[in-house]
C-alpha positions as CSV (number, residue, x, y, z in Angstrom):
1,M,-14.9,132.0,5.5
2,F,-15.4,133.0,1.9
3,E,-13.4,133.9,-1.2
4,A,-12.2,137.5,-1.4
5,E,-13.9,139.7,-3.9
6,N,-11.6,142.6,-3.3
7,I,-8.4,141.2,-1.7
8,R,-7.0,144.7,-1.3
9,D,-9.5,145.2,1.5
10,W,-7.5,142.8,3.7
11,I,-4.1,144.7,3.4
12,G,-2.8,145.2,6.9
13,M,-4.7,142.2,8.3
14,P,-3.2,139.0,9.7
15,V,-2.5,136.1,7.3
16,G,-2.9,132.5,8.5
17,D,-1.7,129.3,6.8
18,E,-3.8,126.3,5.8
19,V,-4.5,125.4,9.4
20,D,-5.0,129.0,10.5
21,D,-1.6,129.3,12.1
22,R,-0.6,133.0,12.0
23,V,2.1,133.7,9.4
24,G,2.3,137.5,9.3
25,T,0.6,140.6,7.9
26,L,-0.8,141.1,4.4
27,E,1.4,143.8,2.8
28,S,0.6,143.9,-0.9
29,I,-1.0,142.1,-3.8
30,Y,0.7,141.1,-7.1
31,F,-1.6,140.6,-10.1
32,D,-1.2,138.2,-13.0
33,T,-0.5,140.6,-15.9
34,A,-2.3,138.3,-18.4
35,S,-5.5,137.8,-16.5
36,D,-5.5,140.9,-14.2
37,Q,-6.4,138.6,-11.3
38,P,-4.7,138.6,-7.9
39,A,-2.0,135.9,-8.0
40,F,0.4,136.4,-5.1
41,A,0.4,138.3,-1.8
42,T,3.4,139.6,0.0
43,V,3.3,138.8,3.7
44,K,5.4,140.8,6.3
45,I,7.2,138.4,8.6
46,G,9.9,138.7,11.2
47,I,10.6,141.0,14.1
48,L,11.3,144.7,13.8
49,S,15.0,144.6,12.7
50,G,14.6,141.5,10.6
51,Q,11.3,142.0,8.8
52,K,10.9,141.0,5.2
53,L,8.2,140.3,2.7
54,V,7.6,136.7,1.5
55,F,5.5,135.7,-1.4
56,V,2.5,133.4,-1.1
57,P,0.0,132.3,-3.9
58,L,-3.5,133.5,-3.5
59,N,-5.1,130.5,-5.3
60,G,-7.7,129.1,-2.9
61,A,-7.3,131.9,-0.4
62,L,-10.3,132.6,1.9
63,V,-11.1,135.6,4.0
64,S,-12.9,136.1,7.3
65,P,-13.8,139.4,8.9
66,K,-10.4,139.4,10.7
67,H,-7.8,137.6,8.6
68,L,-6.8,136.0,5.3
69,K,-6.3,132.3,5.1
70,V,-3.9,130.9,2.4
71,M,-3.7,127.3,1.4
72,Y,0.0,126.6,2.1
73,P,1.8,125.5,5.2
74,K,3.6,128.1,7.4
75,K,7.0,126.3,7.0
76,L,6.8,126.6,3.2
77,I,5.7,130.3,3.4
78,K,8.5,131.2,5.8
79,T,11.2,129.9,3.3
80,A,9.6,131.5,0.2
81,P,11.5,134.0,-1.9
82,S,11.4,137.4,-0.2
83,I,12.2,141.1,-0.7
84,A,13.0,143.9,1.6
85,T,10.0,145.7,3.2
86,D,10.6,148.6,0.8
87,G,11.5,146.4,-2.1
88,E,10.0,145.3,-5.4
89,L,10.1,141.9,-7.1
90,D,12.6,141.9,-9.9
91,A,11.3,140.3,-13.1
92,A,14.3,137.9,-13.2
93,H,13.2,136.5,-9.8
94,E,9.5,135.7,-10.8
95,P,10.2,132.1,-11.8
96,E,11.7,131.4,-8.3
97,V,8.5,132.5,-6.7
98,Y,6.4,130.1,-8.8
99,T,8.9,127.2,-8.5
100,H,9.0,127.5,-4.7
101,Y,5.3,126.5,-4.6
102,G,5.5,124.0,-7.4
103,L,3.6,126.2,-9.8
104,A,4.3,126.5,-13.5
105,Y,5.8,129.8,-14.7
106,E,5.3,131.3,-18.1
107,T,6.0,134.8,-19.3
108,G,3.4,136.8,-21.1
109,S,2.9,136.2,-24.8
110,G,5.4,139.0,-25.7
111,G,7.9,137.8,-23.1
112,E,6.8,140.5,-20.5
113,R,6.8,139.9,-16.8
114,R,4.0,137.8,-15.3
115,L,3.4,139.7,-12.0
116,G,2.7,143.3,-11.4
117,R,2.0,145.2,-8.2
118,R,-0.7,147.8,-7.9
């Protein structure tokens, strides 16, 4: 496994937790607006009628030819803040995503949102 150079190449691929237990499918990438670096991924979980996108940090994530491995346990990921499969993260909910994983949250220097999806 190795660090991802272009994490977008893995969209649609399976996502595994810290012990390679399958969590779901990589749906999209949210970038840190200050550094322009990938910060969080949304992972599609659930069955057809109950699917949602949960957020998981990309710090320490590794890739293999067939999946993305994140450094958090499946149980924590499954209870992470989520959005509908056709939704977008509201700026007011960004702090919750960071807090869920015990990460510090700060807005941009001008008070702008921290995460942006491309």
